C-alpha positions, -999 to +999 in steps of 0.1 A: +524+756-750+496+782-746+493+801-714+463+790-691+431+808-697+414+828-670+388+802-664+415+774-659+434+796-634+401+803-617+392+765-614+428+758-600+424+786-574+390+772-563+405+737-561+433+749-539+410+769-517+386+739-513+415+717-506+429+742-479+397+746-462+393+707-461+427+704-447+421+729-419+388+712-411+405+678-408+433+693-385+408+710-363+390+677-359+420+656-353+438+681-330+469+671-310+459+635-312+475+633-346+509+635-329+504+601-316+489+586-349+519+563-354+522+551-318+522+515-311+518+495-279+556+487-280+564+524-279+545+531-247+573+519-223+596+545-240+571+571-239+563+564-202+600+567-194+601+600-212+572+614-193+584+601-158+620+616-165+604+649-178+584+652-145+614+645-123+635+671-143+606+696-140+600+691-103+637+695-094+637+731-107+615+746-078+637+728-055+666+748-066+647+780-059+639+768-024+675+757-016+689+790-028+662+809-005+674+787+024+711+794+018+705+831+016+684+830+046+716+817+064+735+845+051+708+870+064+707+853+098+745+854+099+745+892+090+719+898+116+739+882+143+712+855+149+739+826+143+774+824+148+800+815+121+802+778+129+763+774+125+765+795+094+792+774+077+775+740+087+742+752+075+754+765+043+776+734+037+745+711+044+723+731+019+751+732-007+755+692-004+717+690-009+718+713-038+747+692-053+725+661-051+695+679-066+716+691-094+729+656-100+693+642-100+684+670-124+713+662-147+704+625-148+666+631-153+674+656-182+697+630-199+671+603-196+645+628-207+663+636-239+672+599-244+638+587-242+620+614-263+647+610-290+641+574-291+603+578-291+606+601-320+628+578-339+602+548-333+575+572-344+594+580-377+600+544-385+564+535-377+553+563-402+579+552-429+567+517-427+530+524-428+535+548-458+558+523-477+532+495-471+503+516-483+523+528-514+534+493-522+498+480-522+487+507-548+482+496-584+507+511-610+477+528-626+473+549-596+509+562-600+503+569-636+472+591-630+490+615-605+488+650-615+517+660-591+549+643-580+577+625-599+554+607-623+539+640-636+572+657-636+590+630-658+573+636-691+580+673-688+617+668-684+619+640-710+610+664-739 
């Protein structure tokens, strides 16, 4: 087999560059909406649950900061002599119980968040596989024989 000539390699480079430019233009045109290209109406309840649990999990994080600030305020008030030991203990205990409830809520919200997004991703993957399989099964056999890349083009090279 003779090595490719300079004109053949230039043509291949031009085709590759044109294809890359075309792909970039398509990506810029489609944008982030392509992420939801395989979403069906039956996937929306799962996606809604994922968004809701993500919002709850995210909203609980600033509550932690506020609760820690209130606890440290009790420490500061006790050290300054503004409150007694009984008020300090009851205040810190109350805030710690609230903090424990917020932590439990955060744990549950994160669990649902991961579950729903994992399920949504699996539904998307199944939808993509089914659509691709359906499209490929509708192709004529001649289409597969004319491919320049892929398994069909690779088989004659390894059968020699």
